[in-house]
N, C-alpha and C positions, 0 to 999 in steps of 0.2 A: 693593226686597225688603231686610231686614236679615238677619243671621246668624240670629237667633232665628225669623224668619219661614221661613227656608230649612231649619232643623233641622226645624221643625213640618212643612213640605212633605214633606220626605224620609221623616219618619216616617209621614205619611199615605199616602204612595205605596208605604210598606213597603221603600224601598231599604236594602239591608243595611248596617248599620252599619261592617263591614269594608271596604266600598268606598271610604269617605271619611273625611277627618279634617279638623276645623276648628279652627284655632288652633295645631296643631303638625304637624311632618312624621311622617308614619307610612309606613313601606315597603310597597309594592305597594298604595298608595292614591291617590285623588284628593284633593289637599290645598288648603286655602285658608287662607292665612295674612297677618296684617296685618304689614308691615314699614315702615321708614322711608319709603321711596319709593312706597308704595301697597300695594293688595291683590294678592297674588300667588295664582295657581292653576297648578296642575300635577300631573303624575302622577308620584309618587315611586317610584323602583325602584333598589335597590342603591345608594342615597346619590345618584342623580341626579335632577334636577329636569327631567322631560321635558314638552316642549310648554308650558314655563313663560310665562305671560302676565301682565303686570302691569296693574291698573286703578286709575284714580284715585278711583273710588268704590266702596262696600261693595255697593251695588245692583247695579252691574254685574258685579262679581265673583261675587256669589251667583247672578245669573241665568245666568252662562256656567258656572259649575260645575254648576247644575242641568241644564243642557243637555248637558254632558259626561257626566254619570252617566246621563242618560235615553237617551243615544245610545250608550252602551257595551253592545255585545251580551251579554256576560256578565251585567251588570247587569239588562238586560231580561229575559234569560231567568230569571233568579232571580225577579225580581218575578212574571213570568207563572206560573211553577211554584208560587209560594207564594200565589197569588191564585186558584187555580182550585178 
């Protein structure tokens, strides 16, 4: 999965854009950022990178970020509420 495919999948599933950020750190969001040592995903809160995980491949990072988002209770509730 590429970043573009991830974005399309998130839009299709109607995941709220406030829940995630791709390419930059955004407070109180799940973030995916490419850095020198790999693809970083984490939850950004008050300047902290919580549960930060680094992946060697774009695909693995995208798939894991998608899992994080879909397993987040608040995100699931929002999706369910707006798809009924």
